[in-house]
C-alpha positions in Angstrom: -32.5 -80.9 52.5 -34.5 -77.9 51.7 -34.4 -77.3 55.6 -30.5 -77.2 56.1 -30.3 -75.0 52.4 -32.2 -72.5 54.3 -30.2 -72.1 57.1 -27.3 -72.3 55.2 -29.1 -69.7 53.3 -29.9 -67.6 56.4 -26.4 -68.1 58.2 -24.9 -66.5 55.0 -27.0 -63.4 54.8 -26.6 -62.8 58.7 -22.9 -63.2 58.0 -22.8 -60.5 55.4 -25.2 -58.4 57.1 -22.8 -58.1 60.1 -20.1 -58.1 57.9 -21.4 -54.4 56.8 -22.8 -53.3 60.0 -19.4 -53.2 62.0 -18.5 -50.1 64.8 -16.2 -48.7 62.9 -12.4 -49.0 63.4 -10.5 -46.2 65.0 -8.5 -45.5 62.5 -11.8 -45.0 60.0 -12.9 -42.6 62.9 -9.1 -40.2 63.1 -9.9 -40.0 59.3 -13.3 -39.0 59.6 -12.3 -36.2 62.2 -9.3 -35.1 60.2 -11.5 -34.8 57.3 -14.0 -32.9 59.3 -11.4 -30.3 61.1 -9.5 -30.1 57.2 -12.9 -28.9 55.8 -13.5 -26.6 58.6 -9.8 -24.9 58.2 -11.0 -24.9 53.9 -14.0 -22.8 54.5 -11.5 -19.9 56.7 -9.9 -19.5 53.1 -13.0 -18.9 51.3 -13.1 -14.9 50.8 -16.4 -13.8 52.2 -17.8 -14.7 55.4 -20.9 -16.3 53.6 -19.0 -18.7 51.7 -16.7 -19.5 55.1 -20.4 -19.7 56.9 -22.1 -21.8 54.0 -19.0 -24.4 54.1 -19.0 -24.7 57.9 -22.8 -25.1 58.6 -23.0 -27.6 55.4 -19.9 -29.6 57.0 -21.1 -29.9 60.4 -24.8 -30.6 58.9 -23.4 -33.8 57.1 -21.1 -34.7 59.7 -24.1 -34.8 62.2 -26.0 -36.0 59.8 -23.6 -39.6 59.1 -22.1 -39.4 62.9 -24.3 -42.9 63.7 -23.7 -44.8 60.7 -22.8 -48.6 61.2 -22.6 -49.4 57.7 -19.0 -49.9 56.6 -19.6 -49.4 53.1 -21.9 -46.3 53.3 -19.7 -45.0 55.8 -16.6 -45.3 53.4 -19.1 -43.8 50.6 -19.4 -40.7 53.1 -15.7 -40.3 53.7 -14.4 -40.6 49.9 -17.3 -37.5 49.4 -15.8 -35.2 52.1 -11.9 -35.9 50.7 -13.7 -34.8 47.2 -15.8 -31.9 49.1 -12.2 -30.7 50.7 -10.8 -30.9 47.5 -13.9 -28.9 46.0 -13.3 -26.0 48.6 -9.6 -25.5 49.0 -10.0 -25.3 44.5 -13.0 -22.3 45.0 -11.5 -21.2 47.5 -8.3 -20.2 45.6 -10.2 -19.4 42.4 -12.3 -17.2 44.3 -9.7 -15.4 46.0 -8.1 -14.7 42.7 -11.5 -13.1 41.7 -11.3 -11.0 44.2 -8.2 -9.6 44.3 -8.4 -9.1 40.2 -8.2 -5.3 40.0 -10.1 -5.7 36.7 -12.9 -7.5 37.8 -13.6 -4.5 40.5 -17.6 -3.8 41.0 -18.8 -7.4 40.0 -21.1 -8.9 42.3 -20.2 -12.1 43.6 
């Protein structure tokens, strides 16, 4: 009885591991690529070349670091994080552009 239990437990663990380490689907890859492109476009909305380059380098570094992920939960987490980062970049770009264009703030170093 105990050897059956051990085999059953092993099968359940193996099934769980396989479930989470499947290859990403075409839809997941398309979503990742879309977010990547949006982040790079968002970087170009930053008001200075330094800020643009920072966002571009950070985006490329993160995508390169995570391109071989197979854990579906981790992939989903990273996609949600990229989506949040996109929102942050767009809000910062809008805010900083307004600051840079405000004539009452000239002379301040950003």
